The first five atom37 places (N, CA, C, CB, O) and aatype in JSON, in Angstrom:
{
  "aatype": [12, 1, 8, 16, 1, 1, 8, 13, 10, 7, 16, 15, 0, 10, 7, 10, 7, 16, 10, 0, 12, 1, 7, 9, 9, 7, 3, 0, 5, 0, 0, 14, 10, 14, 11, 7, 16, 8, 13, 14, 0, 11, 0, 11, 1, 19, 9, 18, 10, 13, 5, 0, 7, 7, 14, 15, 5, 13, 6, 16, 10, 3, 14, 11, 14, 10, 10, 1, 6, 11, 8, 16, 5, 14, 10, 14, 3, 15, 19, 1, 5, 7, 5, 1, 10, 16, 7, 12, 15, 7, 18, 5, 0, 16, 10, 14, 10, 0, 7, 15, 13, 19, 3, 13, 11, 11, 18, 7, 11, 15, 7, 19, 6, 18, 15, 3, 10, 10, 15, 8, 16, 7, 6, 19, 0, 3, 3, 10, 4, 19],
  "atom_mask": [
    [1, 1, 1, 1, 1],
    [1, 1, 1, 1, 1],
    [1, 1, 1, 1, 1],
    [1, 1, 1, 1, 1],
    [1, 1, 1, 1, 1],
    [1, 1, 1, 1, 1],
    [1, 1, 1, 1, 1],
    [1, 1, 1, 1, 1],
    [1, 1, 1, 1, 1],
    [1, 1, 1, 0, 1],
    [1, 1, 1, 1, 1],
    [1, 1, 1, 1, 1],
    [1, 1, 1, 1, 1],
    [1, 1, 1, 1, 1],
    [1, 1, 1, 0, 1],
    [1, 1, 1, 1, 1],
    [1, 1, 1, 0, 1],
    [1, 1, 1, 1, 1],
    [1, 1, 1, 1, 1],
    [1, 1, 1, 1, 1],
    [1, 1, 1, 1, 1],
    [1, 1, 1, 1, 1],
    [1, 1, 1, 0, 1],
    [1, 1, 1, 1, 1],
    [1, 1, 1, 1, 1],
    [1, 1, 1, 0, 1],
    [1, 1, 1, 1, 1],
    [1, 1, 1, 1, 1],
    [1, 1, 1, 1, 1],
    [1, 1, 1, 1, 1],
    [1, 1, 1, 1, 1],
    [1, 1, 1, 1, 1],
    [1, 1, 1, 1, 1],
    [1, 1, 1, 1, 1],
    [1, 1, 1, 1, 1],
    [1, 1, 1, 0, 1],
    [1, 1, 1, 1, 1],
    [1, 1, 1, 1, 1],
    [1, 1, 1, 1, 1],
    [1, 1, 1, 1, 1],
    [1, 1, 1, 1, 1],
    [1, 1, 1, 1, 1],
    [1, 1, 1, 1, 1],
    [1, 1, 1, 1, 1],
    [1, 1, 1, 1, 1],
    [1, 1, 1, 1, 1],
    [1, 1, 1, 1, 1],
    [1, 1, 1, 1, 1],
    [1, 1, 1, 1, 1],
    [1, 1, 1, 1, 1],
    [1, 1, 1, 1, 1],
    [1, 1, 1, 1, 1],
    [1, 1, 1, 0, 1],
    [1, 1, 1, 0, 1],
    [1, 1, 1, 1, 1],
    [1, 1, 1, 1, 1],
    [1, 1, 1, 1, 1],
    [1, 1, 1, 1, 1],
    [1, 1, 1, 1, 1],
    [1, 1, 1, 1, 1],
    [1, 1, 1, 1, 1],
    [1, 1, 1, 1, 1],
    [1, 1, 1, 1, 1],
    [1, 1, 1, 1, 1],
    [1, 1, 1, 1, 1],
    [1, 1, 1, 1, 1],
    [1, 1, 1, 1, 1],
    [1, 1, 1, 1, 1],
    [1, 1, 1, 1, 1],
    [1, 1, 1, 1, 1],
    [1, 1, 1, 1, 1],
    [1, 1, 1, 1, 1],
    [1, 1, 1, 1, 1],
    [1, 1, 1, 1, 1],
    [1, 1, 1, 1, 1],
    [1, 1, 1, 1, 1],
    [1, 1, 1, 1, 1],
    [1, 1, 1, 1, 1],
    [1, 1, 1, 1, 1],
    [1, 1, 1, 1, 1],
    [1, 1, 1, 1, 1],
    [1, 1, 1, 0, 1],
    [1, 1, 1, 1, 1],
    [1, 1, 1, 1, 1],
    [1, 1, 1, 1, 1],
    [1, 1, 1, 1, 1],
    [1, 1, 1, 0, 1],
    [1, 1, 1, 1, 1],
    [1, 1, 1, 1, 1],
    [1, 1, 1, 0, 1],
    [1, 1, 1, 1, 1],
    [1, 1, 1, 1, 1],
    [1, 1, 1, 1, 1],
    [1, 1, 1, 1, 1],
    [1, 1, 1, 1, 1],
    [1, 1, 1, 1, 1],
    [1, 1, 1, 1, 1],
    [1, 1, 1, 1, 1],
    [1, 1, 1, 0, 1],
    [1, 1, 1, 1, 1],
    [1, 1, 1, 1, 1],
    [1, 1, 1, 1, 1],
    [1, 1, 1, 1, 1],
    [1, 1, 1, 1, 1],
    [1, 1, 1, 1, 1],
    [1, 1, 1, 1, 1],
    [1, 1, 1, 1, 1],
    [1, 1, 1, 0, 1],
    [1, 1, 1, 1, 1],
    [1, 1, 1, 1, 1],
    [1, 1, 1, 0, 1],
    [1, 1, 1, 1, 1],
    [1, 1, 1, 1, 1],
    [1, 1, 1, 1, 1],
    [1, 1, 1, 1, 1],
    [1, 1, 1, 1, 1],
    [1, 1, 1, 1, 1],
    [1, 1, 1, 1, 1],
    [1, 1, 1, 1, 1],
    [1, 1, 1, 1, 1],
    [1, 1, 1, 1, 1],
    [1, 1, 1, 0, 1],
    [1, 1, 1, 1, 1],
    [1, 1, 1, 1, 1],
    [1, 1, 1, 1, 1],
    [1, 1, 1, 1, 1],
    [1, 1, 1, 1, 1],
    [1, 1, 1, 1, 1],
    [1, 1, 1, 1, 1],
    [1, 1, 1, 1, 1]
  ],
  "atom_positions": [
    [[24.83, 4.45, 10.4], [23.98, 5.59, 9.82], [22.61, 5.35, 10.58], [23.82, 5.53, 8.05], [22.15, 4.24, 10.86]],
    [[21.99, 6.69, 10.89], [21.24, 7.49, 11.82], [19.6, 6.65, 11.42], [21.44, 9.46, 11.44], [18.94, 6.83, 10.39]],
    [[19.32, 5.95, 12.31], [18.21, 5.44, 12.13], [17.17, 6.6, 12.57], [18.16, 4.11, 12.85], [17.44, 7.35, 13.51]],
    [[16.21, 6.69, 11.99], [14.56, 7.79, 12.03], [13.99, 6.71, 12.46], [13.62, 8.6, 10.41], [14.49, 5.6, 12.57]],
    [[12.15, 7.29, 12.89], [11.34, 6.8, 13.34], [10.41, 6.35, 11.91], [10.84, 7.69, 14.44], [9.67, 5.38, 12.03]],
    [[10.46, 7.0, 10.68], [10.3, 6.54, 9.57], [10.68, 5.69, 9.07], [10.44, 7.03, 9.03], [9.87, 4.81, 8.76]],
    [[11.91, 5.55, 8.79], [13.08, 3.9, 8.85], [12.83, 2.75, 9.39], [14.34, 3.96, 9.63], [13.01, 1.64, 8.87]],
    [[12.29, 3.08, 10.79], [12.38, 1.62, 11.96], [10.8, 1.64, 11.72], [13.1, 1.85, 14.09], [10.49, 0.45, 11.73]],
    [[9.81, 2.29, 11.55], [8.76, 1.78, 10.75], [8.07, 1.0, 9.89], [8.64, 2.11, 10.49], [7.07, 0.28, 9.83]],
    [[9.45, 1.61, 8.94], [9.17, 1.2, 7.18], [9.76, -0.41, 6.74], [0.0, 0.0, 0.0], [9.5, -1.12, 5.77]],
    [[10.8, -0.65, 8.12], [11.65, -1.63, 8.48], [11.02, -2.5, 8.96], [12.56, -1.34, 9.21], [10.56, -3.39, 8.25]],
    [[10.86, -2.48, 10.08], [10.16, -3.5, 11.06], [8.62, -3.85, 10.98], [10.34, -2.97, 12.43], [7.71, -3.04, 10.78]],
    [[8.51, -5.3, 11.17], [7.08, -5.87, 10.95], [6.88, -5.67, 12.1], [6.73, -7.27, 10.43], [5.66, -5.76, 12.23]],
    [[7.66, -5.3, 13.75], [7.48, -5.8, 14.88], [7.33, -4.14, 15.24], [8.64, -6.91, 15.53], [6.96, -3.75, 16.34]],
    [[7.72, -3.19, 14.05], [7.46, -2.17, 14.84], [7.07, -0.79, 15.6], [0.0, 0.0, 0.0], [7.71, 0.13, 16.1]],
    [[5.02, -1.26, 15.34], [4.73, -0.66, 16.05], [4.84, -1.07, 17.0], [4.01, -0.3, 15.9], [5.11, -0.09, 17.69]],
    [[4.8, -2.31, 17.92], [4.55, -2.36, 19.1], [5.52, -2.13, 19.9], [0.0, 0.0, 0.0], [5.35, -1.82, 21.08]],
    [[7.35, -2.36, 18.99], [8.16, -1.32, 19.6], [8.2, -0.18, 19.75], [8.92, -1.3, 19.35], [8.74, 0.4, 20.69]],
    [[7.72, 0.21, 19.01], [7.29, 2.07, 19.02], [6.44, 2.38, 20.84], [5.53, 2.5, 17.2], [6.75, 3.13, 21.77]],
    [[5.19, 1.27, 20.61], [4.61, 1.51, 22.06], [5.27, 0.93, 23.09], [3.28, 1.05, 22.23], [4.98, 1.08, 24.28]],
    [[6.15, 0.26, 22.65], [6.66, 0.04, 24.96], [7.51, 1.06, 24.96], [7.87, -1.76, 25.87], [7.92, 1.54, 26.02]],
    [[7.8, 1.43, 23.97], [8.49, 2.75, 24.86], [7.29, 4.0, 25.48], [9.71, 3.7, 23.59], [7.78, 4.82, 26.26]],
    [[5.92, 4.14, 25.2], [5.16, 4.78, 25.83], [4.71, 4.01, 27.45], [0.0, 0.0, 0.0], [4.3, 4.38, 28.56]],
    [[4.93, 3.24, 27.02], [4.93, 2.11, 28.3], [5.54, 1.75, 29.13], [4.88, 1.2, 28.17], [5.21, 1.32, 30.23]],
    [[6.98, 1.96, 28.46], [7.94, 1.62, 29.98], [7.97, 3.0, 30.39], [9.78, 0.89, 29.83], [7.73, 3.17, 31.59]],
    [[8.21, 4.03, 29.7], [8.36, 5.59, 30.17], [9.32, 6.12, 29.88], [0.0, 0.0, 0.0], [10.42, 5.56, 29.83]],
    [[9.05, 7.77, 29.52], [10.26, 8.62, 29.08], [11.71, 8.58, 29.49], [9.97, 9.78, 29.36], [12.83, 8.77, 29.03]],
    [[10.95, 8.16, 30.88], [12.85, 7.87, 32.25], [13.94, 7.26, 31.72], [12.77, 6.57, 33.82], [15.11, 7.63, 31.68]],
    [[13.25, 5.93, 31.16], [13.88, 4.7, 30.69], [14.1, 4.69, 29.0], [12.91, 3.45, 31.18], [14.72, 3.77, 28.48]],
    [[13.7, 5.45, 28.44], [13.71, 5.75, 26.54], [14.85, 6.18, 26.76], [12.58, 6.94, 25.54], [15.01, 6.79, 27.81]],
    [[16.08, 5.99, 25.77], [17.18, 6.62, 25.34], [16.25, 8.15, 25.07], [18.02, 5.74, 23.91], [15.08, 8.24, 24.71]],
    [[17.28, 9.32, 25.4], [17.4, 10.47, 24.44], [17.24, 10.52, 23.25], [18.33, 10.92, 24.42], [17.73, 9.74, 22.43]],
    [[16.27, 11.81, 22.92], [16.13, 11.76, 20.95], [17.55, 12.85, 20.26], [14.0, 12.82, 20.24], [17.52, 14.07, 20.45]],
    [[18.26, 12.43, 19.79], [19.04, 13.41, 19.4], [18.64, 14.93, 19.25], [19.44, 12.99, 18.33], [17.69, 15.51, 18.71]],
    [[19.97, 15.42, 20.1], [19.62, 16.89, 19.64], [19.04, 17.46, 18.22], [20.8, 17.56, 19.76], [19.24, 16.66, 17.3]],
    [[18.29, 18.81, 17.79], [17.91, 19.24, 16.84], [17.76, 18.21, 15.89], [0.0, 0.0, 0.0], [18.56, 17.61, 15.16]],
    [[15.89, 18.12, 16.16], [15.49, 16.9, 14.78], [15.22, 17.61, 13.87], [14.2, 15.83, 14.85], [15.67, 18.76, 13.9]],
    [[14.71, 17.34, 13.15], [14.67, 17.51, 11.57], [13.41, 18.28, 11.69], [14.61, 16.03, 10.49], [13.49, 19.47, 11.96]],
    [[12.23, 17.7, 11.53], [10.93, 18.38, 12.64], [10.25, 17.75, 13.93], [9.65, 18.58, 11.82], [10.15, 16.6, 14.36]],
    [[9.83, 18.98, 14.35], [9.52, 18.11, 15.56], [7.81, 17.25, 14.91], [9.33, 19.41, 17.32], [7.05, 17.55, 13.99]],
    [[7.8, 15.95, 16.09], [7.08, 15.22, 16.22], [5.83, 15.6, 16.33], [7.43, 14.64, 16.94], [5.62, 16.22, 17.37]],
    [[4.51, 15.4, 15.32], [3.31, 16.12, 15.55], [2.08, 14.88, 15.75], [3.05, 17.21, 14.2], [0.94, 14.91, 16.22]],
    [[3.16, 13.49, 14.97], [1.83, 12.54, 15.47], [1.02, 12.14, 17.04], [2.26, 11.23, 15.04], [1.72, 11.77, 17.99]],
    [[-0.11, 12.22, 17.14], [-0.65, 11.66, 17.84], [-0.63, 10.21, 18.05], [-1.49, 12.04, 17.65], [-0.11, 9.55, 18.94]],
    [[-1.47, 9.77, 16.78], [-1.91, 7.96, 16.49], [-1.22, 7.51, 15.16], [-3.86, 7.63, 16.2], [-1.25, 8.35, 14.27]],
    [[-0.67, 6.48, 14.93], [-0.38, 5.6, 13.92], [-1.28, 4.36, 13.84], [0.95, 5.22, 14.07], [-1.46, 3.48, 14.68]],
    [[-1.91, 4.55, 12.32], [-2.78, 3.43, 11.76], [-1.62, 2.64, 10.71], [-4.34, 4.15, 10.85], [-1.47, 2.8, 9.49]],
    [[-0.94, 1.83, 11.55], [-0.07, 0.5, 10.94], [-1.05, -0.39, 9.95], [0.49, -0.62, 12.34], [-2.18, -0.52, 10.43]],
    [[-0.84, -1.12, 8.48], [-1.52, -1.71, 7.91], [-0.04, -3.15, 7.52], [-2.35, -0.63, 6.71], [1.05, -3.07, 6.95]],
    [[-0.33, -3.61, 7.79], [0.8, -4.78, 7.33], [0.03, -6.46, 6.98], [2.07, -4.98, 8.9], [-0.3, -7.32, 7.8]],
    [[-0.08, -6.48, 5.59], [-1.22, -7.17, 4.93], [-0.21, -7.95, 4.23], [-2.41, -6.29, 4.01], [0.01, -7.66, 3.05]],
    [[0.4, -8.85, 4.75], [1.49, -9.82, 3.99], [0.41, -10.66, 3.0], [2.5, -11.03, 5.24], [-0.62, -11.01, 3.59]],
    [[0.47, -10.92, 1.99], [-0.98, -11.51, 1.36], [-2.25, -11.0, 1.2], [0.0, 0.0, 0.0], [-3.08, -11.65, 0.56]],
    [[-2.55, -9.84, 1.72], [-3.63, -8.87, 1.1], [-3.74, -8.77, -0.03], [0.0, 0.0, 0.0], [-2.82, -8.76, -0.85]],
    [[-5.16, -8.66, -0.3], [-5.83, -7.93, -1.46], [-4.7, -6.69, -1.85], [-7.49, -7.28, -0.94], [-4.3, -5.84, -1.05]],
    [[-4.25, -6.85, -3.52], [-3.71, -5.64, -3.79], [-4.2, -4.48, -4.22], [-3.03, -5.8, -4.42], [-5.4, -4.7, -4.39]],
    [[-3.98, -3.41, -4.48], [-4.75, -2.23, -4.74], [-5.48, -2.52, -6.11], [-3.8, -0.9, -4.79], [-6.69, -2.3, -6.08]],
    [[-5.07, -2.88, -7.06], [-5.89, -3.32, -8.58], [-7.26, -4.27, -7.93], [-4.6, -4.57, -9.89], [-8.17, -4.43, -8.75]],
    [[-7.44, -4.79, -6.82], [-8.7, -5.37, -6.28], [-9.15, -5.1, -5.59], [-8.85, -6.21, -6.01], [-10.06, -5.89, -5.33]],
    [[-9.02, -3.48, -4.34], [-9.57, -3.1, -3.93], [-10.15, -1.29, -3.89], [-9.15, -3.73, -3.28], [-11.21, -0.88, -3.42]],
    [[-8.93, -0.37, -4.64], [-9.02, 0.63, -4.77], [-8.88, 1.68, -6.58], [-8.16, 0.74, -3.74], [-9.02, 2.87, -6.84]],
    [[-8.53, 0.43, -7.47], [-7.44, 1.33, -8.01], [-8.04, 0.7, -9.48], [-5.53, 1.07, -7.45], [-7.32, -0.06, -10.13]],
    [[-9.22, 1.01, -9.88], [-10.03, 0.08, -10.83], [-8.39, 0.62, -12.66], [-12.67, 1.02, -11.0], [-7.48, 1.38, -12.97]],
    [[-9.26, -0.64, -13.17], [-8.17, -0.73, -14.5], [-8.93, -0.7, -14.95], [-7.18, -1.66, -14.98], [-8.94, -1.91, -15.2]],
    [[-10.64, 0.0, -15.84], [-10.75, -0.76, -17.09], [-10.22, -0.42, -18.6], [-12.0, -0.9, -17.2], [-10.97, 0.07, -19.45]],
    [[-9.51, -0.58, -18.72], [-8.14, -0.84, -20.0], [-7.68, -1.72, -19.98], [-6.97, -0.16, -20.11], [-7.56, -2.27, -21.08]],
    [[-7.02, -2.53, -18.58], [-6.45, -3.66, -18.5], [-7.56, -4.86, -18.33], [-5.48, -3.55, -17.42], [-7.45, -6.02, -18.75]],
    [[-8.34, -4.44, -17.81], [-9.78, -5.53, -17.56], [-9.94, -5.73, -19.37], [-11.69, -4.5, -16.5], [-9.78, -6.81, -19.93]],
    [[-10.25, -4.57, -19.99], [-10.39, -4.65, -21.58], [-9.48, -5.59, -22.31], [-10.13, -3.29, -22.22], [-9.93, -6.34, -23.17]],
    [[-8.25, -5.59, -21.99], [-7.44, -5.94, -22.62], [-6.99, -7.3, -21.99], [-6.59, -4.95, -22.77], [-5.97, -7.79, -22.48]],
    [[-7.59, -7.99, -20.96], [-7.37, -9.22, -20.41], [-7.27, -10.34, -21.18], [-8.21, -9.44, -19.6], [-8.19, -10.76, -21.88]],
    [[-6.06, -10.91, -21.07], [-5.4, -11.9, -21.6], [-4.33, -11.59, -22.78], [-6.39, -12.76, -22.01], [-3.25, -12.18, -22.9]],
    [[-4.75, -10.68, -23.52], [-3.39, -9.98, -24.27], [-2.26, -9.42, -24.56], [-3.36, -9.62, -24.51], [-2.06, -8.22, -24.37]],
    [[-1.21, -10.39, -25.17], [0.47, -9.75, -25.18], [0.39, -8.64, -24.26], [1.13, -9.09, -26.82], [-0.62, -7.95, -24.22]],
    [[1.49, -8.39, -23.45], [1.82, -7.4, -22.67], [2.47, -6.39, -23.76], [2.75, -7.88, -21.46], [3.46, -7.02, -24.15]],
    [[2.42, -5.03, -24.54], [2.65, -4.78, -25.28], [4.8, -4.32, -25.4], [1.43, -3.98, -25.38], [5.39, -4.35, -24.32]],
    [[5.63, -3.98, -26.67], [6.44, -4.27, -26.13], [7.12, -2.78, -25.7], [7.07, -5.25, -26.88], [8.23, -2.66, -25.17]],
    [[6.05, -1.51, -26.1], [6.56, -0.2, -25.76], [5.82, -0.04, -24.08], [5.98, 1.11, -27.09], [5.74, 1.08, -23.56]],
    [[5.41, -1.06, -23.48], [6.09, -0.84, -21.61], [7.4, -1.95, -21.72], [4.58, -1.57, -19.89], [8.48, -1.43, -21.47]],
    [[7.43, -2.92, -21.95], [8.72, -3.2, -21.86], [10.26, -1.88, -22.07], [8.66, -4.31, -22.94], [11.3, -1.63, -21.46]],
    [[9.53, -1.34, -23.35], [10.63, -0.41, -23.6], [12.22, -1.68, -23.78], [10.69, 0.91, -21.96], [13.24, -1.38, -23.17]],
    [[12.21, -2.9, -24.59], [12.65, -3.43, -25.28], [14.04, -4.14, -23.27], [0.0, 0.0, 0.0], [15.18, -4.62, -23.31]],
    [[13.43, -3.94, -22.38], [14.3, -4.17, -21.45], [14.34, -5.76, -21.21], [13.95, -3.34, -20.25], [13.27, -6.32, -21.44]],
    [[15.26, -6.47, -20.83], [15.43, -8.01, -20.86], [14.79, -8.42, -19.16], [17.41, -8.49, -21.17], [15.23, -8.15, -18.05]],
    [[13.8, -9.04, -19.52], [12.42, -10.1, -18.48], [13.67, -11.1, -17.43], [10.99, -11.77, -20.04], [14.56, -11.8, -17.93]],
    [[13.4, -10.88, -15.8], [14.4, -11.99, -15.48], [13.07, -12.69, -14.66], [16.08, -11.5, -14.48], [11.84, -12.71, -14.7]],
    [[14.1, -13.2, -13.97], [13.04, -13.92, -12.79], [11.96, -14.66, -12.86], [0.0, 0.0, 0.0], [11.91, -14.74, -14.08]],
    [[10.8, -15.42, -12.39], [9.96, -16.01, -12.56], [9.56, -16.32, -14.55], [9.04, -15.25, -11.6], [9.64, -17.25, -15.34]],
    [[9.19, -15.08, -14.56], [8.25, -14.57, -16.1], [9.49, -14.69, -17.3], [7.51, -12.45, -16.04], [9.04, -14.69, -18.44]],
    [[10.94, -14.8, -17.21], [11.84, -14.44, -18.2], [11.64, -15.59, -18.82], [0.0, 0.0, 0.0], [11.84, -15.35, -20.01]],
    [[11.46, -16.34, -18.74], [11.5, -18.01, -19.81], [9.96, -17.79, -20.6], [11.45, -20.06, -18.51], [9.99, -18.03, -21.8]],
    [[8.99, -17.47, -20.2], [7.29, -17.54, -20.97], [7.86, -16.82, -21.96], [5.66, -16.74, -20.19], [8.8, -16.04, -22.09]],
    [[6.53, -17.55, -22.98], [6.56, -17.66, -24.39], [6.24, -16.17, -24.46], [5.51, -18.8, -25.17], [6.99, -15.36, -25.02]],
    [[4.9, -15.77, -23.76], [3.97, -14.78, -23.94], [4.2, -13.83, -22.3], [2.28, -15.6, -24.28], [4.87, -14.04, -21.3]],
    [[3.39, -12.88, -22.67], [3.62, -12.85, -21.16], [1.86, -12.05, -21.42], [5.43, -11.76, -20.3], [1.85, -11.16, -22.27]],
    [[0.72, -12.31, -20.81], [-0.53, -12.24, -20.5], [-0.75, -10.82, -19.9], [-0.87, -13.36, -19.62], [-0.21, -10.83, -18.8]],
    [[-1.26, -9.69, -20.12], [-2.32, -8.77, -19.46], [-3.21, -9.5, -18.99], [-2.97, -7.81, -20.27], [-3.7, -10.44, -19.62]],
    [[-3.74, -8.95, -17.08], [-4.33, -9.97, -16.16], [-5.19, -8.33, -15.65], [-3.01, -11.13, -14.83], [-4.77, -7.51, -14.85]],
    [[-6.2, -8.29, -16.27], [-7.58, -7.21, -15.05], [-8.04, -8.08, -14.5], [0.0, 0.0, 0.0], [-8.24, -9.28, -14.62]],
    [[-8.32, -6.66, -13.36], [-9.16, -6.88, -12.36], [-10.31, -8.17, -12.88], [-9.82, -5.39, -11.99], [-10.82, -8.37, -13.99]],
    [[-10.43, -8.73, -11.84], [-11.48, -9.73, -11.43], [-13.08, -9.5, -10.36], [-10.52, -10.69, -10.7], [-14.19, -9.96, -10.09]],
    [[-12.55, -8.94, -10.22], [-13.74, -7.86, -9.34], [-14.5, -6.87, -10.56], [-12.73, -6.54, -7.98], [-13.99, -6.69, -11.67]],
    [[-15.87, -6.24, -10.11], [-15.93, -5.43, -10.35], [-15.82, -3.92, -9.74], [-16.53, -5.78, -10.7], [-15.61, -4.08, -8.54]],
    [[-15.84, -2.96, -9.94], [-15.78, -1.84, -9.39], [-16.79, -0.92, -9.28], [-14.97, -1.37, -9.84], [-17.25, -0.52, -10.35]],
    [[-17.53, -0.23, -7.7], [-19.21, 0.85, -8.0], [-18.61, 2.17, -7.59], [-20.98, 0.46, -6.73], [-17.46, 2.32, -7.17]],
    [[-19.74, 3.34, -7.79], [-18.8, 4.54, -7.39], [-19.65, 4.52, -6.03], [-18.75, 6.19, -8.48], [-20.8, 4.08, -6.0]],
    [[-19.11, 4.94, -5.13], [-19.77, 5.31, -3.76], [-19.55, 6.56, -3.37], [-19.35, 4.52, -2.68], [-18.5, 7.18, -3.47]],
    [[-20.98, 7.09, -2.71], [-21.01, 8.29, -2.36], [-21.31, 9.53, -3.15], [0.0, 0.0, 0.0], [-21.54, 9.65, -4.35]],
    [[-21.21, 10.92, -1.7], [-21.72, 11.84, -3.04], [-19.88, 12.37, -4.05], [-22.88, 13.81, -2.1], [-19.84, 13.13, -5.02]],
    [[-18.81, 11.77, -3.49], [-17.12, 11.94, -4.11], [-17.3, 11.0, -5.41], [-15.6, 11.22, -2.84], [-16.5, 11.13, -6.33]],
    [[-18.33, 10.04, -5.47], [-18.15, 9.02, -6.64], [-16.67, 8.07, -6.31], [0.0, 0.0, 0.0], [-16.26, 7.16, -7.03]],
    [[-16.15, 8.45, -5.29], [-14.89, 7.59, -5.21], [-15.11, 6.24, -5.44], [-14.24, 7.66, -3.94], [-16.09, 5.79, -4.84]],
    [[-14.37, 5.33, -6.27], [-14.34, 3.69, -6.7], [-14.02, 3.2, -5.9], [-13.63, 3.11, -7.67], [-13.02, 3.64, -5.32]],
    [[-14.8, 1.8, -5.33], [-14.2, 1.03, -4.74], [-14.85, -0.2, -5.41], [-14.24, 1.24, -3.32], [-15.84, -0.11, -6.14]],
    [[-13.86, -2.02, -4.95], [-14.54, -2.94, -5.48], [-15.76, -3.4, -4.55], [-13.63, -3.96, -5.82], [-16.37, -2.98, -3.57]],
    [[-15.76, -4.52, -5.42], [-16.53, -5.43, -4.25], [-16.39, -5.63, -3.47], [-16.77, -6.28, -4.17], [-17.36, -5.67, -2.71]],
    [[-15.24, -5.9, -3.03], [-14.64, -6.64, -1.47], [-14.58, -5.99, -0.83], [-13.47, -7.25, -1.18], [-14.28, -6.41, 0.29]],
    [[-14.82, -4.32, -0.99], [-15.0, -3.35, -0.1], [-16.15, -2.54, -0.77], [-13.67, -2.58, 0.21], [-16.02, -1.59, -1.55]],
    [[-17.49, -3.19, -0.24], [-18.86, -2.66, -0.64], [-18.65, -2.28, 0.85], [-20.29, -3.71, -1.3], [-18.97, -1.1, 0.77]],
    [[-18.3, -2.48, 2.24], [-19.04, -2.02, 3.39], [-18.73, -0.95, 3.74], [-19.01, -2.69, 4.39], [-19.4, -0.11, 4.34]],
    [[-16.61, -0.86, 3.06], [-16.14, 0.12, 2.99], [-17.09, 1.45, 2.1], [-14.89, -0.32, 2.52], [-17.17, 2.61, 2.5]],
    [[-17.52, 1.09, 1.27], [-17.87, 2.24, 0.18], [-19.25, 2.97, 0.79], [0.0, 0.0, 0.0], [-19.78, 3.95, 0.27]],
    [[-19.63, 2.45, 1.74], [-20.8, 2.86, 2.35], [-20.74, 3.92, 3.49], [-21.39, 1.71, 2.82], [-21.66, 4.37, 4.18]],
    [[-18.98, 4.29, 3.49], [-18.7, 5.27, 4.8], [-17.8, 6.11, 3.71], [-17.76, 4.5, 6.52], [-17.34, 7.11, 4.27]],
    [[-17.47, 6.04, 2.54], [-16.5, 6.69, 1.37], [-16.51, 7.48, 1.39], [-16.49, 6.64, 0.25], [-15.47, 7.8, 0.82]],
    [[-17.4, 8.97, 1.89], [-17.82, 10.51, 2.29], [-16.94, 10.54, 3.19], [-19.33, 10.94, 2.83], [-16.38, 11.62, 3.02]],
    [[-16.34, 9.89, 4.28], [-16.02, 10.38, 5.56], [-14.32, 9.87, 5.66], [-17.16, 9.69, 6.82], [-13.47, 10.25, 6.47]],
    [[-14.2, 8.86, 4.51], [-13.07, 8.96, 4.45], [-11.92, 8.96, 3.64], [-13.01, 8.53, 4.92], [-12.18, 7.92, 3.03]],
    [[-10.64, 9.4, 3.08], [-9.84, 9.88, 2.66], [-8.89, 9.32, 1.84], [-9.54, 10.32, 3.38], [-7.73, 9.13, 2.21]],
    [[-9.32, 9.04, 0.75], [-8.68, 8.37, -0.13], [-7.18, 8.77, -1.08], [-9.7, 8.17, -0.85], [-6.72, 7.97, -1.88]]
  ]
}
């Protein structure tokens, strides 16, 4: 299997540190790249967010007003489309919907919505790409 930089970063929690080590060791000792890569590398920097146990997008960047409105109501059959449930939820009598527990507000000229958990990020909303 041919390993690409994208595969390496995507499957390794330590990938960023190992990738940075190549720059520390230097190009002379690093393994040469295969000839004819698909695209030339253009990235100058990488922002790597590893958030094991971090807040989900539902509590930070993705308001779901209808889901919040239907909080604790049973999951409609139209969502499951007849599929059998497995794992921890397979033996539950009902599957209640769970809306976000935080409020969302619009920030900046763009009006992008951030949760109250990211109020400081909301203050610079127009300087960010979401």
